[in-house]
C-alpha positions as a Markdown table, in Angstrom:
| # | Residue | x | y | z |
|---|---|---|---|---|
| 1 | Met | 5.1 | -5.9 | -15.9 |
| 2 | Ser | 1.9 | -5.9 | -14.3 |
| 3 | Lys | 0.2 | -3.0 | -13.4 |
| 4 | Lys | -1.6 | -3.5 | -10.2 |
| 5 | Ile | -3.3 | -0.8 | -8.4 |
| 6 | Ile | -5.3 | -1.1 | -4.9 |
| 7 | Ser | -8.1 | 0.5 | -4.0 |
| 8 | Pro | -7.1 | 2.4 | -0.9 |
| 9 | Phe | -8.9 | 2.0 | 2.5 |
| 10 | Gln | -11.5 | -0.5 | 0.5 |
| 11 | Asn | -10.4 | -3.8 | 2.2 |
| 12 | Glu | -8.1 | -5.7 | 4.3 |
| 13 | Ser | -6.7 | -7.9 | 1.6 |
| 14 | Glu | -5.1 | -6.3 | -1.4 |
| 15 | Thr | -0.8 | -6.5 | -1.1 |
| 16 | Ile | 0.9 | -5.1 | -4.2 |
| 17 | Gln | 4.9 | -6.0 | -4.5 |
| 18 | Ile | 7.2 | -3.5 | -6.5 |
| 19 | Cys | 10.9 | -4.9 | -6.3 |
| 20 | Asp | 11.0 | -5.5 | -2.6 |
| 21 | Leu | 8.6 | -2.8 | -1.9 |
| 22 | Thr | 5.6 | -4.0 | -0.2 |
| 23 | Ile | 2.4 | -2.1 | -0.1 |
| 24 | Glu | -0.4 | -3.4 | 2.0 |
| 25 | Asn | -4.2 | -2.1 | 2.1 |
| 26 | Arg | -5.9 | -2.0 | 5.2 |
| 27 | Val | -9.3 | -0.2 | 6.0 |
| 28 | Asp | -7.1 | 2.5 | 8.3 |
| 29 | Arg | -3.8 | 2.8 | 6.9 |
| 30 | Ile | -1.6 | 1.7 | 4.0 |
| 31 | Ser | 1.5 | 0.1 | 5.1 |
| 32 | Ile | 4.7 | 0.4 | 2.8 |
| 33 | Tyr | 8.0 | -1.2 | 4.0 |
| 34 | Gly | 11.0 | -3.0 | 2.0 |
| 35 | Gly | 13.3 | -1.3 | -0.1 |
| 36 | Ile | 12.8 | -0.2 | -4.3 |
| 37 | Asp | 15.5 | 1.2 | -6.4 |
| 38 | Ile | 14.3 | 3.5 | -9.2 |
| 39 | Thr | 16.7 | 2.6 | -11.9 |
| 40 | Arg | 17.3 | 5.1 | -15.2 |
| 41 | Asp | 15.9 | 2.7 | -17.4 |
| 42 | Lys | 12.5 | 1.7 | -19.1 |
| 43 | Glu | 11.7 | -0.6 | -15.9 |
| 44 | Gly | 12.6 | 2.0 | -13.3 |
| 45 | Leu | 10.5 | 4.5 | -14.8 |
| 46 | Glu | 7.6 | 1.9 | -14.9 |
| 47 | Asn | 8.2 | 1.0 | -11.1 |
| 48 | Leu | 8.3 | 4.8 | -10.3 |
| 49 | Arg | 4.9 | 5.2 | -12.5 |
| 50 | Gln | 3.5 | 2.2 | -10.6 |
| 51 | Leu | 4.5 | 3.7 | -7.3 |
| 52 | Lys | 2.8 | 7.5 | -7.9 |
| 53 | Ala | -0.4 | 5.7 | -9.1 |
| 54 | Ile | -1.0 | 4.0 | -5.9 |
| 55 | Leu | 0.6 | 7.5 | -3.9 |
| 56 | Asp | -2.0 | 9.3 | -5.8 |
| 57 | Leu | -5.0 | 7.1 | -5.4 |
| 58 | Thr | -4.4 | 7.2 | -1.5 |
| 59 | Ala | -3.9 | 11.2 | -1.5 |
| 60 | Val | -7.1 | 11.4 | -3.7 |
| 61 | Glu | -9.0 | 9.0 | -0.8 |
| 62 | Met | -7.9 | 10.7 | 1.5 |
| 63 | Glu | -8.4 | 14.3 | 0.2 |
| 64 | Arg | -12.3 | 13.6 | -0.3 |
| 65 | Thr | -13.1 | 12.6 | 3.1 |
| 66 | Glu | -13.3 | 14.5 | 6.6 |
| 67 | Leu | -10.1 | 13.6 | 8.5 |
| 68 | Pro | -9.4 | 13.0 | 12.1 |
| 69 | Asp | -6.2 | 14.7 | 13.5 |
| 70 | Lys | -4.8 | 11.2 | 14.2 |
| 71 | Ile | -6.2 | 8.1 | 14.5 |
| 72 | Ala | -5.4 | 4.8 | 17.1 |
| 73 | Val | -4.2 | 2.1 | 14.8 |
| 74 | Ala | -5.5 | -1.1 | 16.1 |
| 75 | Glu | -3.2 | -3.9 | 16.7 |
| 76 | Pro | -3.4 | -7.1 | 15.0 |
| 77 | Glu | -4.9 | -10.0 | 16.6 |
| 78 | Thr | -2.7 | -12.7 | 17.5 |
| 79 | Val | -4.5 | -15.9 | 16.7 |
| 80 | Lys | -3.2 | -19.4 | 17.8 |
| 81 | Asn | -1.6 | -21.7 | 15.6 |
| 82 | Pro | -4.0 | -24.2 | 14.3 |
| 83 | Phe | -1.4 | -26.6 | 12.8 |
| 84 | Ala | 0.6 | -26.5 | 16.2 |
């Protein structure tokens, strides 16, 4: 299993898949959706460690800066399909 890590809040392009769990990096948020089973085996432990590493990096990044009480999350821009 590859050990992919993101740089939290640094770009709009990093995405990681762990089982059916998707983690998307954004400059104003980290989006996590899908599902993951942490099985009681070596693979489950590796999945858990990878998820924990990503969450730990995200916490460190957030703790090192002054945070506002709440941000307004910008809605994604919808563009016309160039192939339609």
